[in-house]
C-alpha positions as CSV (number, residue, x, y, z in Angstrom):
1,M,131.2,-8.8,137.3
2,P,127.7,-9.9,138.0
3,R,126.1,-12.9,137.9
4,T,123.9,-13.5,134.6
5,F,120.7,-15.6,134.4
6,A,119.2,-16.2,131.4
7,G,117.0,-19.2,130.2
8,S,117.6,-20.4,126.6
9,Q,115.9,-22.5,124.0
10,E,117.5,-25.5,124.6
11,P,115.0,-28.0,126.3
12,V,114.8,-29.2,129.8
13,A,114.1,-32.5,130.5
14,G,111.1,-33.2,131.4
15,R,107.0,-33.1,130.7
16,W,105.5,-30.3,129.0
17,A,101.9,-29.5,129.3
18,I,99.5,-27.7,125.8
19,V,96.2,-26.7,127.1
20,V,93.6,-26.0,124.3
21,A,90.5,-24.4,124.0
22,R,88.5,-25.7,121.8
23,Y,86.4,-22.9,121.3
24,N,87.2,-21.1,117.8
25,E,89.3,-24.7,116.8
26,T,89.7,-22.8,114.0
27,I,91.7,-20.9,114.9
28,T,93.1,-22.8,118.4
29,G,94.4,-26.4,116.8
30,K,96.9,-23.8,114.2
31,L,98.0,-22.0,117.6
32,L,98.4,-25.9,119.0
33,A,100.3,-27.2,115.6
34,G,102.7,-24.3,116.2
35,A,103.9,-24.5,119.5
36,V,104.2,-28.5,119.5
37,D,105.7,-28.1,115.9
38,T,107.9,-25.5,118.2
39,L,109.2,-27.8,120.9
40,T,109.8,-30.8,118.9
41,T,112.1,-29.0,116.5
42,R,114.4,-27.7,119.6
43,G,114.6,-31.5,120.7
44,V,111.4,-31.8,122.8
45,A,110.0,-35.6,122.4
46,D,106.3,-36.4,121.3
47,G,106.1,-38.4,124.1
48,D,106.9,-35.6,126.8
49,I,103.8,-33.4,125.4
50,D,100.4,-33.8,127.0
51,V,97.6,-32.0,125.0
52,L,94.8,-31.4,127.4
53,W,91.5,-29.9,125.4
54,V,89.1,-27.7,127.3
55,P,85.7,-26.3,126.3
56,G,86.4,-22.8,125.8
57,A,89.4,-19.9,127.0
58,F,87.6,-19.8,130.0
59,E,88.3,-23.0,131.7
60,L,91.9,-22.8,130.4
61,P,93.2,-21.1,134.6
62,V,91.1,-24.4,136.1
63,V,93.4,-27.2,134.5
64,A,96.5,-24.8,134.5
65,E,96.3,-24.6,138.0
66,R,95.4,-28.3,138.2
67,L,98.7,-28.9,136.6
68,A,100.8,-26.0,138.0
69,A,99.2,-27.8,141.5
70,G,101.0,-31.7,140.4
71,R,104.7,-29.7,139.4
72,R,104.6,-32.4,137.3
73,Y,105.4,-30.2,134.0
74,R,108.4,-28.0,132.8
75,A,105.9,-25.6,131.8
76,I,102.2,-25.5,130.6
77,L,101.1,-23.6,128.0
78,C,97.6,-22.0,127.1
79,L,96.3,-21.5,124.0
80,G,93.0,-19.8,123.3
81,A,91.2,-17.5,120.9
82,V,88.9,-14.7,122.4
83,I,87.6,-12.6,119.6
84,R,85.2,-9.7,120.0
85,G,82.0,-9.5,119.3
86,E,78.5,-7.1,120.2
87,T,79.8,-6.9,123.5
88,T,81.9,-6.5,126.3
89,H,82.0,-10.5,126.8
90,D,85.3,-10.8,125.4
91,Q,86.5,-8.4,127.9
92,H,85.3,-10.5,130.9
93,I,86.9,-13.7,129.8
94,N,90.4,-12.3,128.7
95,R,91.1,-10.4,132.0
96,A,89.4,-13.8,134.4
97,V,91.7,-15.9,132.1
98,S,94.9,-13.4,132.2
99,L,94.8,-13.1,135.7
100,G,93.7,-17.0,136.6
101,L,97.2,-18.1,135.0
102,A,99.1,-15.7,136.2
103,E,98.2,-16.6,139.3
104,S,98.6,-20.4,139.0
105,A,102.0,-19.6,137.5
106,R,103.1,-17.3,140.8
107,H,101.3,-19.9,143.5
108,W,103.2,-23.2,141.9
109,G,106.2,-21.6,140.9
110,V,105.9,-23.2,137.7
111,P,105.7,-20.9,134.2
112,V,101.8,-21.0,132.8
113,L,102.2,-19.2,129.3
114,F,99.8,-17.0,128.4
115,G,99.2,-18.1,124.6
116,V,95.6,-16.4,124.1
117,L,94.5,-14.8,120.9
118,T,92.6,-11.6,122.2
119,C,91.6,-10.1,119.0
120,D,89.0,-7.7,117.4
121,S,87.9,-10.2,114.3
122,L,88.3,-13.0,112.6
123,E,90.9,-12.0,110.3
124,Q,93.2,-10.5,113.3
125,A,93.1,-14.2,115.0
126,L,93.7,-16.0,111.4
127,N,96.9,-13.5,111.0
128,R,97.7,-14.6,114.5
129,S,97.8,-18.2,114.3
130,G,100.2,-19.2,111.3
131,G,99.2,-16.3,108.8
132,T,101.2,-12.2,108.6
133,V,101.7,-12.3,112.2
134,G,103.2,-15.2,112.6
135,N,102.1,-17.7,114.9
136,K,101.3,-16.8,118.8
137,G,101.2,-20.5,119.9
138,A,105.1,-21.0,118.6
139,E,105.8,-17.8,120.1
140,C,104.4,-19.3,123.3
141,A,106.1,-22.6,123.2
142,S,110.0,-20.6,122.4
143,A,108.9,-18.4,125.9
144,A,108.1,-21.8,127.7
145,L,111.3,-23.2,126.8
146,E,113.3,-20.3,127.8
147,M,111.2,-19.5,131.3
148,A,111.9,-23.8,132.0
149,S,116.0,-23.3,131.1
150,L,116.1,-20.3,133.5
151,L,113.8,-21.4,136.4
152,A,116.0,-24.1,136.3
153,Q,119.1,-22.2,136.7
154,L,117.8,-20.7,140.1
155,P,118.1,-22.1,143.5
156,S,114.4,-23.6,145.1
């Protein structure tokens, strides 16, 4: 029988970071509330959660990289909301952010989670930040718990 490794929703002892973009704060504030609620409901103490605000989604990777390099956190949740406008600006932001966050996670071996909404409209963003589609901040926190739990089981 093969050995199977799987993460759980039980918190791993340690600190948790949430990096939040202030741009579109009416949306990102709801994502943050969903993430914090999920973590604390699952047993993470409020005092073990650090929230760091950045101006916009484009700034998420530099802060996530610094936090991952310090290896102080079990996971780094990155929350933002990029809403399509009249130009392709959103595509450039989304690409840079997703690649930057993925690179930090791979390089440092720390879960860096992509909780950035990439929506066509404000209505879509509202639906994904606690509306009809759920709260992607809460989903990001669940994924962070699972990844931290899985990585804690693996050899270093």
